[in-house]
Backbone as JSON, one array per atom type, in Angstrom:
{
  "sequence": "XXXXXXXXXXXXXXXXXXXXXXXXXXXXXXXXXXXXXXXXXXXXXXXXXXXXXXXXXXXXXXXXXXXXXXXXXXXXXXXXXXXXXXXXXXXXXXXXXXXXXXXXXXXXXXXXXXXXXXXXXXXXXXXXXXXXXXXXXXXXXXXXXXXXXXXXXXXXXXXXXXXXXXXXXXXXXXXXXXXXXXXXXXXXXXXXXXXXXXXXXXXXXXXXXXXXXXXXXXXXXXXXXXXXXXXXXXXXXXXXXXXXXXXXXXXXXXXXXXXXXXXXXXXXXXXXXXXXX",
  "N": [[61.61, 119.17, 54.18], [61.93, 115.84, 52.98], [61.09, 113.89, 49.99], [60.44, 111.27, 50.65], [59.66, 111.37, 53.32], [57.4, 112.99, 53.09], [55.89, 111.26, 51.61], [55.39, 109.21, 53.41], [53.72, 110.54, 55.2], [51.54, 111.06, 53.52], [50.74, 108.49, 52.99], [49.78, 107.85, 55.42], [47.33, 108.93, 55.48], [43.82, 108.48, 55.66], [41.49, 106.39, 53.81], [39.32, 107.91, 53.45], [40.31, 110.36, 53.04], [40.99, 111.88, 55.2], [43.51, 113.31, 57.07], [46.02, 111.82, 59.13], [47.91, 111.76, 62.17], [51.37, 111.02, 63.09], [51.04, 108.87, 64.72], [49.0, 107.55, 63.66], [46.5, 108.31, 64.31], [43.47, 110.04, 63.75], [41.51, 113.09, 63.82], [39.55, 113.72, 66.8], [36.42, 112.02, 67.25], [34.0, 113.4, 65.21], [35.39, 115.76, 65.14], [37.33, 118.57, 63.88], [40.2, 118.53, 62.13], [42.09, 120.58, 61.51], [41.37, 122.6, 63.27], [41.8, 121.36, 65.71], [44.56, 121.04, 65.57], [45.39, 123.72, 65.52], [44.64, 124.57, 68.08], [46.25, 122.87, 69.57], [48.76, 123.97, 68.98], [48.49, 126.51, 70.12], [48.32, 125.77, 72.81], [50.83, 124.71, 73.15], [52.39, 127.03, 72.99], [51.46, 128.31, 75.27], [52.27, 126.5, 77.27], [54.99, 126.7, 76.98], [55.53, 129.15, 78.04], [56.57, 131.41, 76.95], [58.15, 132.51, 73.99], [58.14, 130.71, 70.87], [59.85, 129.31, 68.1], [59.18, 128.7, 64.58], [60.25, 126.25, 63.68], [60.6, 124.94, 66.1], [57.94, 124.63, 66.96], [57.02, 122.97, 64.93], [58.62, 120.71, 65.35], [57.85, 119.96, 67.95], [55.15, 119.44, 67.6], [55.05, 117.56, 65.6], [54.12, 118.07, 63.13], [54.17, 118.93, 59.59], [56.39, 121.5, 58.47], [55.32, 123.48, 56.6], [52.57, 123.22, 57.14], [52.38, 124.01, 59.83], [53.22, 126.63, 59.52], [51.14, 127.76, 57.96], [48.97, 127.5, 59.74], [49.85, 129.07, 61.92], [50.1, 131.55, 60.68], [47.43, 132.12, 60.14], [46.45, 132.3, 62.79], [47.92, 134.49, 63.69], [46.92, 136.48, 62.01], [44.36, 136.64, 63.02], [44.79, 137.62, 65.52], [45.27, 136.02, 67.71], [47.71, 135.02, 68.08], [50.97, 136.38, 68.27], [53.59, 137.6, 66.28], [56.94, 138.07, 66.92], [59.66, 140.44, 66.51], [61.85, 138.87, 66.22], [60.93, 136.8, 64.78], [59.84, 134.75, 66.15], [57.08, 133.15, 67.83], [54.4, 134.14, 69.97], [51.77, 134.13, 72.44], [48.81, 135.95, 71.59], [47.18, 139.16, 72.18], [44.44, 139.06, 71.85], [43.51, 136.81, 73.02], [43.15, 137.45, 75.65], [40.65, 138.61, 76.18], [39.01, 136.41, 75.64], [39.9, 134.69, 77.64], [39.2, 136.09, 80.0], [36.41, 136.21, 79.78], [35.86, 133.47, 79.72], [36.72, 132.74, 82.28], [34.83, 134.05, 83.89], [32.51, 132.73, 83.07], [33.16, 130.13, 83.81], [33.22, 130.41, 86.57], [30.51, 130.98, 87.04], [29.35, 128.61, 86.15], [30.38, 126.7, 87.96], [29.49, 127.6, 90.35], [27.23, 126.47, 91.79], [28.43, 124.34, 93.18], [29.92, 125.68, 95.09], [27.86, 126.87, 96.5], [26.67, 124.62, 97.66], [28.76, 123.89, 99.31], [28.78, 126.0, 101.13], [26.34, 125.53, 102.39], [26.97, 123.17, 103.68], [29.14, 123.81, 105.36], [28.69, 126.31, 106.48], [30.2, 128.54, 106.07], [31.78, 131.14, 104.06], [32.38, 130.42, 100.64], [34.87, 130.05, 98.12], [36.13, 130.29, 94.75], [39.08, 130.07, 92.96], [41.72, 130.94, 90.63], [44.95, 130.27, 89.31], [46.78, 132.67, 87.69], [49.28, 133.42, 85.79], [51.6, 135.04, 87.8], [49.82, 135.59, 89.75], [46.84, 135.19, 91.77], [43.5, 134.88, 90.91], [40.26, 135.57, 91.96], [37.37, 133.93, 90.99], [34.79, 133.23, 91.55], [32.31, 133.37, 94.14], [30.44, 132.41, 96.98], [28.73, 133.83, 99.48], [28.52, 133.37, 103.06], [25.82, 133.14, 105.48], [26.53, 134.72, 107.53], [27.32, 138.0, 108.53], [29.96, 139.36, 107.28], [32.32, 141.1, 105.71], [34.78, 140.32, 103.34], [38.02, 140.32, 101.7], [37.97, 138.62, 99.55], [36.59, 138.82, 96.86], [34.9, 138.21, 93.73], [36.93, 138.63, 90.85], [38.98, 139.96, 92.08], [42.5, 140.24, 92.39], [45.31, 138.66, 93.78], [48.46, 138.08, 95.47], [49.98, 134.86, 95.42], [51.31, 133.88, 97.68], [50.2, 134.58, 100.11], [47.67, 133.63, 100.59], [45.27, 131.01, 101.21], [44.2, 129.63, 98.99], [46.09, 130.35, 97.09], [48.46, 129.18, 98.09], [47.71, 126.51, 98.05], [47.55, 126.14, 95.31], [50.18, 126.73, 94.5], [51.44, 124.56, 95.65], [50.89, 122.56, 93.9], [52.68, 122.78, 91.92], [55.97, 121.97, 90.58], [58.71, 122.22, 92.89], [60.85, 123.95, 92.03], [59.63, 125.45, 90.02], [57.59, 126.69, 91.46], [59.12, 128.27, 93.17], [60.34, 129.99, 91.32], [58.12, 131.38, 90.42], [57.37, 132.72, 92.74], [59.61, 134.36, 93.09], [59.33, 135.95, 90.88], [56.96, 137.44, 91.27], [57.26, 138.54, 93.8], [57.1, 138.82, 97.43], [55.41, 140.45, 99.3], [54.63, 141.73, 102.6], [51.49, 141.57, 104.14], [50.19, 141.33, 106.5], [51.16, 140.78, 109.96], [51.55, 138.02, 110.0], [52.13, 137.15, 107.46], [53.96, 135.12, 105.25], [57.11, 135.83, 104.16], [59.52, 134.9, 103.35], [60.96, 133.18, 100.79], [62.23, 130.63, 100.81], [61.28, 129.52, 103.17], [58.55, 129.36, 102.6], [58.53, 127.64, 100.37], [59.4, 125.3, 101.61], [57.23, 124.96, 103.27], [55.28, 124.37, 101.43], [55.67, 121.71, 100.86], [54.65, 120.49, 103.13], [51.98, 121.13, 102.75], [51.44, 119.65, 100.43], [51.61, 117.05, 101.46], [49.59, 116.96, 103.44], [47.4, 117.7, 102.01], [45.89, 120.04, 101.93], [45.69, 123.64, 102.31], [46.34, 126.4, 104.55], [45.38, 129.64, 105.46], [46.59, 131.74, 107.7], [45.48, 134.28, 108.65], [47.02, 135.78, 106.89], [46.63, 137.38, 104.7], [44.56, 139.02, 105.43], [43.89, 140.45, 108.47], [42.54, 138.62, 111.16], [41.06, 136.86, 109.66], [40.63, 133.53, 108.68], [41.44, 130.85, 106.51], [40.75, 127.82, 104.69], [41.92, 125.7, 102.13], [41.82, 123.78, 99.07], [43.27, 122.26, 96.17], [41.74, 121.87, 92.95], [41.63, 118.81, 91.51], [43.21, 117.74, 88.46], [42.2, 119.76, 86.83], [41.54, 121.82, 83.91], [42.76, 124.26, 84.02], [44.8, 125.82, 86.56], [43.06, 125.47, 89.43], [41.5, 126.27, 92.57], [39.63, 125.77, 95.57], [38.1, 127.33, 98.43], [37.22, 127.85, 101.89], [36.31, 130.53, 103.96], [36.5, 132.6, 106.88], [35.92, 134.24, 110.08], [38.61, 134.02, 112.46], [37.79, 133.13, 114.93], [35.72, 131.37, 114.46], [36.77, 129.64, 112.56], [38.25, 127.34, 113.54], [40.6, 124.73, 114.6], [39.04, 122.53, 115.18], [36.87, 123.1, 113.56], [38.13, 122.85, 111.12], [38.44, 120.12, 110.94], [35.99, 119.2, 110.03], [35.47, 120.84, 107.84], [37.59, 120.66, 105.95], [37.45, 117.95, 104.87], [35.0, 118.27, 103.51], [35.69, 120.21, 101.64], [37.6, 118.79, 100.12], [36.03, 116.73, 99.01], [34.21, 118.24, 97.5], [35.98, 119.4, 95.66], [36.79, 117.14, 94.22], [34.34, 116.42, 93.08], [33.85, 118.67, 91.49], [36.0, 118.4, 89.7], [35.3, 116.01, 88.39], [32.97, 116.81, 87.1], [33.91, 118.82, 85.38], [35.61, 117.25, 83.79], [33.77, 115.52, 82.6], [32.32, 117.3, 81.05], [34.26, 118.11, 79.25], [34.55, 115.76, 77.85], [32.34, 115.49, 76.33]],
  "CA": [[61.12, 117.8, 54.28], [62.22, 115.14, 51.75], [59.94, 113.28, 49.36], [60.06, 110.03, 51.32], [58.9, 111.74, 54.52], [56.09, 113.43, 52.66], [55.15, 110.08, 51.17], [54.91, 108.52, 54.6], [52.57, 111.28, 55.72], [50.41, 110.85, 52.62], [50.29, 107.12, 53.16], [49.07, 107.76, 56.7], [45.98, 109.47, 55.32], [42.8, 107.45, 55.52], [40.87, 106.29, 52.5], [38.32, 108.97, 53.35], [40.99, 111.62, 52.77], [41.27, 112.58, 56.44], [44.9, 113.11, 57.47], [46.28, 111.31, 60.46], [49.26, 112.11, 62.62], [52.33, 109.93, 62.97], [50.59, 107.72, 65.5], [47.91, 106.92, 62.92], [45.21, 108.78, 64.82], [42.88, 111.21, 63.13], [40.89, 113.96, 64.8], [38.55, 113.09, 67.64], [35.17, 111.79, 66.55], [33.23, 114.62, 64.99], [36.25, 116.93, 65.24], [37.93, 119.15, 62.68], [41.63, 118.36, 62.41], [42.83, 121.84, 61.47], [41.08, 123.34, 64.5], [42.5, 120.67, 66.79], [45.98, 121.36, 65.44], [45.59, 125.12, 65.91], [44.58, 124.64, 69.54], [47.48, 122.22, 70.07], [49.85, 124.94, 68.87], [48.26, 127.54, 71.14], [48.67, 125.19, 74.11], [52.3, 124.61, 73.2], [52.9, 128.36, 73.32], [51.13, 128.57, 76.68], [53.13, 125.65, 78.11], [56.37, 127.2, 76.88], [55.64, 130.33, 78.9], [57.3, 132.46, 76.25], [58.04, 132.47, 72.53], [58.69, 129.55, 70.19], [60.07, 129.48, 66.67], [58.4, 127.82, 63.71], [60.85, 124.91, 63.68], [60.31, 124.32, 67.41], [56.54, 124.23, 66.94], [56.91, 121.82, 64.04], [59.25, 119.56, 66.0], [57.04, 119.56, 69.1], [53.82, 118.97, 67.18], [55.16, 116.49, 64.64], [53.46, 118.49, 61.89], [55.07, 119.49, 58.58], [56.66, 122.92, 58.63], [54.36, 124.33, 55.88], [51.29, 123.18, 57.83], [52.5, 124.87, 61.01], [53.31, 128.02, 59.05], [49.79, 128.21, 57.57], [48.15, 127.64, 60.94], [50.33, 130.2, 62.7], [49.78, 132.77, 59.94], [46.01, 132.38, 60.39], [46.29, 132.74, 64.18], [48.47, 135.84, 63.76], [45.96, 137.37, 61.36], [43.18, 136.78, 63.89], [45.19, 138.27, 66.75], [45.43, 135.08, 68.81], [49.16, 134.81, 68.19], [51.74, 137.55, 67.84], [54.94, 137.27, 65.82], [57.88, 139.07, 67.36], [60.67, 140.86, 65.52], [62.77, 137.74, 66.06], [60.17, 135.83, 63.99], [59.28, 133.76, 67.05], [55.66, 133.35, 68.08], [53.93, 134.16, 71.35], [50.32, 134.29, 72.51], [48.35, 137.28, 71.26], [46.34, 139.87, 73.15], [43.02, 138.77, 71.68], [43.17, 135.72, 73.93], [42.84, 137.98, 76.98], [39.19, 138.75, 76.29], [38.45, 135.07, 75.74], [40.23, 134.15, 78.95], [38.42, 136.76, 81.03], [35.02, 135.75, 79.66], [35.84, 132.07, 80.11], [36.83, 132.68, 83.74], [33.53, 134.42, 84.46], [31.55, 131.66, 82.79], [33.55, 128.99, 84.63], [32.75, 130.7, 87.92], [29.04, 130.83, 87.05], [29.05, 127.19, 85.98], [30.75, 125.93, 89.14], [28.96, 128.26, 91.56], [26.4, 125.58, 92.62], [29.28, 123.56, 94.09], [30.24, 126.56, 96.21], [26.64, 127.03, 97.3], [26.54, 123.41, 98.46], [29.8, 123.95, 100.32], [28.31, 126.94, 102.15], [25.29, 124.85, 103.16], [27.59, 122.14, 104.51], [30.11, 124.34, 106.32], [28.23, 127.55, 107.1], [31.18, 129.6, 105.84], [31.9, 131.63, 102.7], [33.15, 129.55, 99.76], [35.51, 130.78, 97.03], [36.81, 129.58, 93.67], [40.16, 130.92, 92.46], [42.54, 130.38, 89.56], [46.29, 130.82, 89.16], [46.93, 133.36, 86.42], [50.62, 133.98, 85.84], [52.12, 135.04, 89.16], [48.75, 136.07, 90.62], [45.63, 134.39, 91.94], [42.3, 135.67, 90.67], [39.03, 134.95, 92.45], [36.41, 133.95, 89.88], [33.43, 133.01, 92.05], [32.17, 133.33, 95.6], [29.11, 132.33, 97.57], [28.93, 134.25, 100.87], [27.74, 132.7, 104.09], [24.76, 133.97, 106.05], [27.13, 135.61, 108.52], [27.66, 139.31, 107.98], [31.37, 139.68, 107.41], [32.86, 141.4, 104.38], [36.2, 139.98, 103.22], [38.66, 140.78, 100.47], [37.88, 137.6, 98.5], [35.46, 139.04, 95.98], [35.23, 137.83, 92.36], [37.67, 139.62, 90.08], [40.14, 140.47, 92.81], [43.76, 139.54, 92.17], [46.2, 138.71, 94.95], [49.67, 137.27, 95.38], [49.66, 133.51, 95.9], [52.01, 133.46, 98.9], [49.54, 135.02, 101.33], [46.3, 133.12, 100.65], [45.18, 129.56, 101.24], [44.06, 129.14, 97.61], [47.38, 130.53, 96.42], [49.42, 128.18, 98.54], [47.25, 125.22, 97.54], [47.92, 126.1, 93.89], [51.65, 126.64, 94.42], [51.85, 123.21, 96.05], [50.69, 121.67, 92.76], [53.79, 123.0, 91.0], [57.28, 121.49, 91.02], [59.31, 123.22, 93.78], [61.63, 124.96, 91.3], [58.68, 126.33, 89.32], [56.94, 127.5, 92.48], [60.1, 129.26, 93.63], [60.5, 130.98, 90.25], [56.91, 132.21, 90.42], [57.46, 133.59, 93.91], [60.64, 135.37, 92.81], [58.82, 136.85, 89.85], [55.93, 138.34, 91.79], [57.6, 139.12, 95.09], [56.35, 138.31, 98.58], [55.21, 141.53, 100.26], [53.88, 141.42, 103.82], [50.2, 142.26, 104.27], [49.88, 141.28, 107.93], [52.32, 140.25, 110.68], [51.74, 136.58, 109.81], [52.44, 136.83, 106.06], [55.27, 134.5, 105.01], [57.82, 136.63, 103.16], [60.77, 134.2, 103.03], [60.62, 132.16, 99.79], [62.71, 129.31, 101.23], [60.35, 129.03, 104.2], [57.29, 129.0, 101.97], [58.74, 126.45, 99.55], [59.41, 124.18, 102.55], [55.85, 124.81, 103.75], [54.48, 123.77, 100.35], [55.8, 120.26, 101.0], [53.67, 120.12, 104.16], [50.66, 121.23, 102.11], [51.31, 118.5, 99.53], [51.41, 115.83, 102.24], [48.31, 116.97, 104.16], [46.33, 117.83, 101.02], [45.17, 121.31, 102.01], [46.47, 124.79, 102.76], [45.68, 127.27, 105.53], [45.78, 131.05, 105.54], [46.5, 132.12, 109.12], [45.4, 135.73, 108.7], [48.2, 136.26, 106.18], [46.2, 138.42, 103.76], [43.66, 139.92, 106.13], [43.92, 140.17, 109.91], [41.3, 138.12, 111.73], [40.4, 135.93, 108.75], [41.33, 132.26, 108.48], [40.91, 130.13, 105.34], [41.23, 126.5, 104.33], [41.78, 125.57, 100.67], [42.36, 122.6, 98.37], [43.31, 122.39, 94.71], [40.82, 121.03, 92.19], [42.54, 117.92, 90.76], [43.07, 117.49, 87.02], [41.46, 120.83, 86.16], [42.25, 122.3, 82.71], [43.56, 125.4, 84.48], [45.03, 125.64, 87.99], [41.92, 125.95, 90.22], [41.42, 125.88, 93.98], [38.45, 126.25, 96.3], [38.4, 127.59, 99.83], [36.23, 128.44, 102.78], [36.96, 131.57, 104.76], [35.67, 133.17, 107.93], [36.7, 134.78, 111.2], [39.42, 133.02, 113.15], [37.06, 132.6, 116.09], [34.91, 130.23, 114.01], [37.57, 128.73, 111.73], [39.17, 126.69, 114.47], [41.08, 123.43, 114.16], [37.88, 121.63, 115.21], [36.11, 123.38, 112.35], [38.88, 122.31, 109.99], [38.23, 118.68, 110.89], [34.79, 118.91, 109.23], [35.45, 121.64, 106.62], [38.57, 120.18, 104.97], [36.89, 116.83, 104.09], [33.97, 118.79, 102.6], [36.41, 120.86, 100.55], [38.21, 117.77, 99.26], [34.96, 116.06, 98.27], [33.7, 119.19, 96.51], [36.99, 119.53, 94.61], [36.71, 115.93, 93.39], [33.1, 116.5, 92.31], [34.11, 119.67, 90.47], [36.9, 117.81, 88.72], [34.54, 115.03, 87.6], [32.03, 117.57, 86.26], [34.7, 119.45, 84.31], [36.08, 116.2, 82.89], [32.62, 115.04, 81.84], [32.0, 118.34, 80.07], [35.28, 118.06, 78.21], [34.45, 114.53, 77.08], [31.14, 115.57, 75.48]],
  "C": [[61.39, 117.08, 52.97], [60.99, 114.41, 51.23], [59.48, 112.02, 50.09], [59.26, 110.31, 52.57], [57.51, 112.18, 54.15], [55.24, 112.23, 52.23], [54.6, 109.29, 52.33], [53.68, 109.2, 55.15], [51.35, 111.07, 54.83], [49.86, 109.45, 52.77], [49.51, 106.95, 54.45], [47.67, 108.31, 56.61], [45.01, 108.32, 55.12], [42.22, 107.46, 54.13], [39.8, 107.37, 52.32], [38.96, 110.32, 53.13], [41.33, 112.4, 54.02], [42.69, 112.29, 56.88], [44.97, 112.58, 58.88], [47.68, 111.7, 60.87], [50.13, 110.88, 62.57], [51.96, 108.71, 63.79], [49.45, 107.0, 64.79], [46.55, 107.39, 63.37], [44.75, 110.0, 64.03], [42.31, 112.11, 64.2], [39.89, 113.19, 65.65], [37.24, 112.99, 66.87], [34.37, 113.09, 66.44], [34.06, 115.88, 65.0], [36.76, 117.39, 63.88], [39.43, 119.22, 62.94], [42.39, 119.68, 62.44], [42.6, 122.66, 62.73], [41.81, 122.7, 65.67], [43.99, 121.01, 66.76], [46.27, 122.78, 65.88], [45.57, 125.25, 67.43], [45.79, 123.95, 70.17], [48.65, 123.2, 70.05], [49.72, 126.05, 69.89], [48.66, 127.01, 72.52], [50.17, 125.0, 74.24], [52.92, 125.95, 73.57], [52.64, 128.68, 74.79], [52.05, 127.77, 77.59], [54.57, 126.14, 78.11], [56.59, 128.42, 77.76], [56.4, 131.47, 78.25], [57.1, 132.34, 74.76], [58.68, 131.2, 71.98], [58.84, 129.87, 68.7], [59.27, 128.47, 65.88], [58.95, 126.39, 63.74], [60.6, 124.19, 65.0], [58.87, 123.83, 67.46], [56.34, 123.0, 66.07], [57.47, 120.56, 64.7], [58.39, 119.05, 67.15], [55.7, 118.96, 68.7], [53.89, 117.76, 66.26], [54.49, 116.81, 63.31], [54.48, 119.01, 60.88], [55.21, 121.0, 58.77], [55.67, 123.8, 57.85], [52.99, 124.36, 56.56], [51.3, 124.09, 59.04], [52.52, 126.34, 60.58], [51.94, 128.56, 58.67], [48.92, 128.43, 58.79], [48.55, 128.87, 61.75], [50.01, 131.52, 62.0], [48.31, 133.14, 60.15], [45.78, 132.91, 61.79], [46.84, 134.15, 64.37], [47.48, 136.84, 63.16], [44.73, 137.62, 62.21], [43.52, 137.42, 65.23], [45.38, 137.35, 67.93], [46.88, 134.69, 69.03], [49.84, 136.06, 67.67], [53.13, 137.08, 67.41], [55.89, 138.41, 66.18], [58.88, 139.42, 66.26], [61.66, 139.74, 65.25], [62.19, 136.63, 65.2], [59.63, 134.69, 64.84], [57.84, 134.13, 67.38], [55.36, 133.32, 69.57], [52.42, 134.38, 71.34], [49.92, 135.75, 72.29], [47.36, 137.86, 72.25], [44.86, 139.54, 73.02], [42.56, 137.62, 72.58], [42.75, 136.22, 75.3], [41.34, 138.07, 77.17], [38.53, 137.38, 76.42], [38.69, 134.47, 77.13], [39.39, 134.77, 80.06], [36.96, 136.31, 80.99], [34.9, 134.3, 80.1], [35.91, 131.92, 81.63], [35.5, 133.0, 84.4], [32.51, 133.3, 84.26], [31.87, 130.41, 83.61], [33.06, 129.18, 86.06], [31.25, 130.53, 88.05], [28.65, 129.36, 87.01], [29.29, 126.39, 87.25], [30.2, 126.51, 90.44], [28.06, 127.35, 92.39], [27.22, 124.71, 93.58], [29.66, 124.39, 95.32], [29.03, 126.75, 97.11], [26.42, 125.82, 98.21], [27.56, 123.4, 99.59], [29.41, 124.9, 101.46], [27.25, 126.28, 103.02], [25.9, 123.82, 104.11], [28.47, 122.7, 105.62], [29.63, 125.58, 107.07], [29.17, 128.72, 106.9], [31.24, 129.97, 104.35], [32.81, 130.71, 101.88], [33.64, 130.35, 98.55], [36.09, 129.83, 96.0], [37.84, 130.53, 93.08], [41.0, 130.17, 91.44], [43.91, 131.05, 89.57], [46.44, 131.4, 87.76], [48.28, 134.07, 86.42], [51.17, 133.9, 87.25], [51.09, 135.61, 90.14], [47.65, 135.02, 90.73], [44.44, 135.31, 91.73], [41.09, 134.89, 91.17], [37.98, 135.06, 91.36], [34.98, 133.65, 90.31], [33.44, 132.98, 93.57], [30.7, 133.19, 95.96], [29.28, 132.68, 99.05], [28.07, 133.44, 101.83], [26.66, 133.65, 104.61], [25.3, 134.95, 107.08], [27.53, 136.92, 107.85], [29.11, 139.65, 108.28], [31.93, 139.9, 106.01], [34.35, 141.11, 104.37], [36.71, 140.39, 101.86], [38.42, 139.84, 99.3], [36.63, 137.77, 97.65], [35.85, 138.7, 94.55], [35.89, 138.98, 91.59], [38.9, 140.15, 90.77], [41.35, 139.59, 92.55], [44.67, 139.73, 93.38], [47.45, 137.9, 94.65], [49.39, 135.89, 95.97], [50.25, 133.17, 97.26], [51.24, 133.72, 100.18], [48.1, 134.55, 101.45], [46.32, 131.6, 100.66], [45.04, 128.99, 99.83], [45.39, 129.26, 96.86], [48.38, 129.48, 96.81], [49.02, 126.77, 98.08], [47.63, 125.05, 96.07], [49.43, 126.0, 93.71], [52.13, 125.23, 94.73], [51.66, 122.2, 94.93], [51.84, 121.76, 91.77], [55.06, 122.3, 91.48], [57.94, 122.59, 91.86], [60.08, 124.32, 93.05], [60.71, 125.95, 90.59], [57.96, 127.24, 90.3], [57.86, 128.61, 92.97], [60.28, 130.36, 92.59], [59.3, 131.93, 90.21], [56.93, 133.19, 91.58], [58.48, 134.7, 93.7], [60.14, 136.4, 91.81], [57.85, 137.88, 90.42], [56.28, 139.04, 93.08], [56.7, 138.59, 96.19], [56.18, 139.41, 99.62], [54.4, 141.07, 101.47], [52.6, 142.24, 103.87], [49.74, 142.3, 105.72], [51.13, 140.76, 108.64], [52.57, 138.76, 110.45], [52.04, 136.18, 108.37], [53.84, 136.23, 105.96], [55.95, 135.27, 103.88], [59.17, 136.02, 102.76], [60.46, 133.09, 102.03], [61.08, 130.76, 100.18], [61.77, 128.69, 102.26], [59.04, 128.58, 103.56], [57.44, 127.75, 101.11], [58.78, 125.2, 100.43], [58.0, 123.89, 103.06], [54.97, 124.15, 102.69], [54.56, 122.25, 100.41], [54.83, 119.73, 102.05], [52.27, 120.12, 103.56], [50.43, 120.04, 101.19], [50.97, 117.24, 100.32], [50.04, 115.81, 102.92], [47.13, 117.19, 103.22], [45.5, 119.08, 101.11], [46.08, 122.39, 102.55], [45.64, 125.64, 103.72], [46.25, 128.68, 105.41], [45.52, 131.5, 106.98], [46.47, 133.65, 109.26], [46.53, 136.41, 107.96], [47.89, 137.33, 105.14], [45.34, 139.47, 104.46], [43.61, 139.52, 107.6], [42.55, 139.7, 110.38], [40.56, 137.12, 110.87], [41.26, 134.68, 108.57], [40.66, 131.5, 107.35], [41.53, 128.75, 105.23], [40.99, 126.33, 102.83], [42.38, 124.26, 100.18], [42.36, 122.9, 96.89], [42.27, 121.47, 94.09], [41.67, 120.12, 91.31], [42.18, 117.83, 89.28], [42.22, 118.53, 86.31], [42.24, 121.32, 84.94], [43.09, 123.54, 82.97], [43.75, 125.23, 85.98], [43.92, 126.29, 88.82], [42.03, 125.46, 91.66], [40.15, 126.44, 94.58], [38.82, 126.43, 97.76], [37.14, 127.96, 100.59], [36.97, 129.44, 103.66], [35.96, 132.14, 105.76], [36.55, 133.71, 109.04], [37.44, 133.68, 111.94], [38.7, 132.4, 114.34], [36.19, 131.41, 115.71], [35.74, 129.19, 113.26], [38.67, 128.07, 112.56], [39.68, 125.37, 113.89], [39.96, 122.4, 114.21], [37.01, 121.84, 113.97], [36.81, 122.8, 111.13], [38.64, 120.82, 109.82], [36.97, 118.31, 110.1], [34.79, 119.67, 107.89], [36.38, 121.08, 105.56], [38.05, 118.97, 104.2], [35.81, 117.28, 103.11], [34.61, 119.48, 101.4], [36.98, 119.82, 99.58], [37.17, 117.05, 98.41], [34.4, 116.97, 97.18], [34.68, 119.35, 95.36], [36.96, 118.34, 93.67], [35.46, 115.97, 92.51], [33.22, 117.55, 91.19], [34.94, 119.1, 89.33], [36.16, 116.85, 87.81], [33.59, 115.73, 86.65], [32.76, 118.22, 85.1], [35.16, 118.42, 83.31], [34.95, 115.67, 82.01], [32.22, 116.02, 80.75], [32.98, 118.29, 78.91], [35.17, 116.83, 77.32], [33.25, 114.56, 76.13], [31.47, 116.06, 74.07]]
}
C-alpha cells in the first residue's frame, strides 16, 4: 500500500479516533470494529465455500493487507480459521462446536412457532437447516397422533428426498442446486424418491412458483410432508408439517400450506428483530 492510500484511510478516521471504512461508515452503534471485521472475514470464507488467500480477503473486504493479516492470525490462533500449506485460509474446526450449539439454541428459540403450527394444523411440525449437502432437523413438535417418523432433531438427511430439503434447494440458483445434488448423490429410499438430478432441478422451478414443496413418501413410505423456506433467514431454514398420507391430503394442504407460509414469515420477522437489537 502506498503512502497516499494510507493517508486517505487515516483521513477517513473520525475525530474520536474510530476508523471508518471506505464508505465513511464506522462500526454499528455500540459495536467494536475489530470484531465486526473479524466476523466479516469469517463470512467471506463461508460464502467462498473453500479457501481464500490473504490478498483476496483484503480485496474483498477493502481492508489494508496488514489489518487482514493481524485479524486472520488471531482467528488461526483461536482455531476458528485454519491456514493450509498453500498459505490460503479456510474455516477452522472450532466453529463446528459453535455451529452445533447455535443450531440447538435456534431450535429451542423457534420451537413456540412450531407448537402454534401443531395447534393450527393438528400435524407434526419440523424446523430444518441446510448444512453443506445435507439437511439437519433442529427442532420438532409432535402432534397428538401416535405416529413415529424419521424427522427427529439431530437427524441428517439428503435434501432431494424431503419436503424441507426441496424447499431449501429451491432457494438456490439452479446451477448451485445441481452442484449440491451432484456432490451428495441422490439415492432412492422409497419407490417415489426422485433420483434424476435433471428431473429434480426442473421440479424446483415448480416449487419456486407455488411457494412450497411436497414430499410424496420419498423418504419414508406412507408419510407425506409440506414445507416452505423461512425467508431472509441468516442460515437456510425451512419448516414443514408431516403426517400419514391418509390425513395429508390435497384438501389438507389447502389449509396447512397457508399456515406454514404465515409461520415462516413470523419466524423471519422475529429473527430479524433479534438481529437488529
